[in-house]
C-alpha positions in Angstrom: -11.6 4.4 17.6 -8.2 3.0 16.9 -5.2 5.2 16.1 -4.4 2.9 13.1 -6.3 2.5 9.8 -5.6 -0.2 7.3 -6.6 0.8 3.7 -7.4 -2.2 1.5 -8.3 -1.4 -2.2 -10.5 -4.1 -3.8 -11.7 -5.2 -7.2 -13.3 -8.6 -7.4 -12.0 -10.0 -4.1 -15.1 -11.9 -2.8 -13.0 -15.0 -2.1 -10.6 -13.1 0.2 -12.4 -10.1 1.7 -14.2 -11.6 4.7 -11.2 -13.7 5.7 -8.8 -10.7 5.5 -11.2 -8.5 7.5 -11.6 -11.1 10.2 -7.9 -11.8 10.4 -7.1 -8.1 10.9 -9.7 -7.7 13.6 -8.4 -10.7 15.4 -5.0 -9.1 16.0 -3.9 -8.1 19.5 -3.5 -4.5 18.4 -6.7 -2.7 17.4 -6.9 -1.6 13.7 -9.7 0.0 11.9 -10.2 -1.0 8.2 -11.2 1.1 5.2 -12.2 -0.9 2.0 -12.0 1.2 -1.2 -13.9 -0.8 -3.7 -13.9 0.1 -7.4 -17.3 -1.2 -8.3 -16.5 -4.9 -8.0 -19.1 -6.8 -10.1 -18.5 -9.9 -8.0 -20.3 -8.5 -4.9 -17.2 -7.7 -2.8 -18.8 -4.5 -1.5 -22.0 -6.3 -0.5 -20.0 -8.7 1.7 -18.2 -5.8 3.4 -21.5 -4.0 4.0 -23.0 -7.1 5.5 -20.1 -7.5 7.9 -20.5 -3.8 8.8 -24.1 -4.1 9.7 -23.9 -7.4 11.6 -20.6 -7.4 13.4 -18.1 -4.6 12.8 -19.9 -1.3 12.7 -17.6 1.5 13.8 -14.4 -0.4 12.9 -15.1 -1.4 9.3 -15.6 1.3 6.7 -16.2 1.2 3.0 -15.9 3.8 0.2 -17.4 2.7 -3.1 -16.2 4.1 -6.4 -17.7 3.7 -9.8 -15.4 1.8 -12.1 -11.9 0.5 -12.0 -9.9 3.7 -11.4 -6.5 2.4 -10.4 -4.6 1.4 -7.3 -2.9 4.8 -6.8 -6.2 6.8 -6.9 -7.8 4.2 -4.5 -5.0 4.8 -2.0 -5.1 8.6 -2.4 -8.9 8.4 -1.8 -8.2 6.4 1.4 -5.4 8.7 2.6 -7.7 11.7 2.3 -10.5 9.8 4.2 -8.0 8.9 6.9 -6.6 12.5 7.2 -10.2 13.8 7.7 -10.3 11.7 10.8 -7.9 11.2 13.8 -5.7 8.3 12.6 -2.0 8.5 13.4 -0.8 5.4 11.5 -2.2 4.7 8.0 -1.5 1.5 6.2 -1.5 0.1 2.7 -2.3 -3.6 2.4 -3.5 -6.0 -0.3 -6.7 -8.0 0.2 -5.3 -11.3 -1.1 -3.1 -12.4 1.9 0.1 -11.8 -0.1 0.8 -9.5 2.9 0.5 -11.3 6.2 -1.8 -9.3 8.5 0.3 -10.3 11.5 3.1 -8.0 10.1 0.8 -5.0 10.6 1.9 -4.9 14.2 5.6 -4.9 13.3 5.1 -2.1 10.7 3.2 -0.1 13.4 5.8 -0.6 16.0 8.5 0.6 13.7 6.7 3.9 13.2 5.3 4.3 16.7 8.3 3.2 18.8 11.4 3.1 16.6 11.5 6.5 14.9 10.4 5.6 11.4 8.1 8.0 9.5 7.3 5.4 6.8 7.9 1.7 7.2 8.0 -0.7 4.2 7.3 -4.4 4.5 10.2 -5.4 2.2 10.5 -8.6 0.2 14.2 -7.9 -0.6 15.9 -6.4 2.5 17.1 -9.9 3.5 17.5 -11.9 0.3 14.4 -12.7 -1.8 11.4 -13.5 0.5 8.8 -14.4 -2.1 6.6 -17.6 -2.0 4.7 -19.1 -5.0 5.7 -16.5 -7.6 6.9 -17.7 -11.0 10.6 -16.9 -11.5 9.9 -14.4 -14.3 7.7 -12.3 -11.9 10.3 -12.5 -9.1 13.1 -11.3 -11.5 10.9 -8.5 -12.9 10.1 -7.2 -9.4 13.6 -7.6 -8.1 15.2 -5.8 -11.1 12.5 -3.2 -11.1 13.7 -2.1 -7.6 17.3 -2.2 -8.8 16.4 0.0 -11.7 14.6 2.4 -9.4 17.7 2.7 -7.2 19.9 3.3 -10.3 17.7 6.1 -11.7 16.5 7.8 -8.5 19.5 7.1 -6.1 17.2 6.2 -3.3 18.4 3.4 -1.1 15.2 1.3 -1.1 15.5 -2.4 -1.8 11.8 -3.0 -2.5 10.6 0.2 -4.3 7.4 -1.4 -5.6 6.3 -2.8 -2.2 2.6 -2.3 -1.4 2.7 -3.1 2.3 3.4 0.2 4.1 2.8 2.1 7.3 2.8 5.9 7.2 2.9 8.3 10.1 0.1 10.9 9.6 2.6 13.7 9.1 4.0 12.1 6.0 0.6 12.1 4.2 -0.2 15.6 5.5 3.1 16.8 3.9 3.0 15.1 0.5 0.8 17.0 -1.9 -1.5 14.0 -2.7 -3.2 15.7 -5.6 0.1 16.0 -7.4 0.9 12.3 -7.2 0.8 11.3 -10.9 0.9 7.5 -11.1 -1.9 5.1 -10.7 -0.4 1.6 -11.0 2.7 0.1 -9.3 4.6 3.3 -10.1 2.4 4.9 -7.5 4.3 2.9 -4.9 7.6 4.1 -6.2 6.5 7.7 -6.3 5.2 7.7 -2.7 8.5 6.3 -1.4 10.6 8.7 -3.5 8.6 11.7 -2.5 8.7 10.9 1.2 12.5 10.6 1.0 12.7 13.9 -0.9 10.8 15.6 2.0 13.4 14.2 4.4 11.3 11.6 6.2 12.8 8.6 7.7 11.8 5.7 5.4 12.9 2.2 6.6 12.4 -1.3 5.5 11.6 -4.4 7.6 11.7 -7.9 6.2 8.5 -9.7 5.4 7.6 -12.9 3.5 5.4 -12.2 0.5 3.1 -15.1 -0.5 1.4 -14.9 -3.9 -2.4 -15.0 -3.8 -4.1 -18.4 -3.8 -7.6 -17.1 -4.5 -8.8 -14.5 -7.1 -6.7 -13.1 -9.9 -3.7 -10.8 -10.1 -4.2 -7.2 -11.4 -0.7 -6.9 -12.9 -0.5 -5.9 -16.5 2.0 -4.8 -19.2 0.5 -1.3 -19.1 1.2 -1.0 -15.4 4.8 -2.2 -15.9 5.4 0.3 -18.7 4.1 3.2 -16.5 6.6 2.2 -13.8 9.5 1.8 -16.2 9.1 5.2 -18.0 7.6 7.0 -15.1 10.7 6.6 -12.9 12.8 8.7 -15.4 10.0 11.3 -15.6 9.7 11.4 -11.9 13.4 11.9 -11.3 13.8 14.6 -13.9 10.7 16.4 -12.5 12.2 16.3 -9.0 15.2 18.4 -10.1 13.0 21.4 -10.5 10.9 21.0 -7.3 11.5 22.3 -3.8 10.6 19.9 -1.0 9.9 22.1 2.0 8.2 20.8 5.1 
């Protein structure tokens, strides 16, 4: 068994799922994969299970949930699954190739060899490294991170990034059942909480490429949760103790 687990939440990713699995398994470092599928009606889970049975038993895992329950809860489910096993490095990654699987190795190296407890694949640590996004989406994402820095005072350039490596200890320390947000605000909350607990959170530059297959899951509701949730999260933190 690998010491590294890549968690990939899916909902209707049949165009991408086999390619992303094969790409991760082709890397020179061994990674296991956990797919958390929210009842995709397009047959995503069936593709995964077929790959499990034919080629990748023992390295490829799937947890199926009934209904579309949200990105945050999918990752929490995956984190708990990973902590019940002996993984030391636990990753978040999208299924749609917006995150380059080759960068998994750089994220892992940062945590394994360079002292990071949580490493973020950052679109904004060196300028704006985003390909194929419309300008309004780039601006919304960029200024969302600026807004998070203003309200929370955390020095993270890409607060909504979803390409992350955690050392096991971070996820053992954060009370996962108390993470409130389910959309992109979940990504902000995890970074903010890790920093509050005193973990070393670092960013390394990546190039983010918008999906070419499948459809985006971004919505106005998700954006509103992030906008108002940041204030709520910051105020709530003033009354909490973050003891490790």
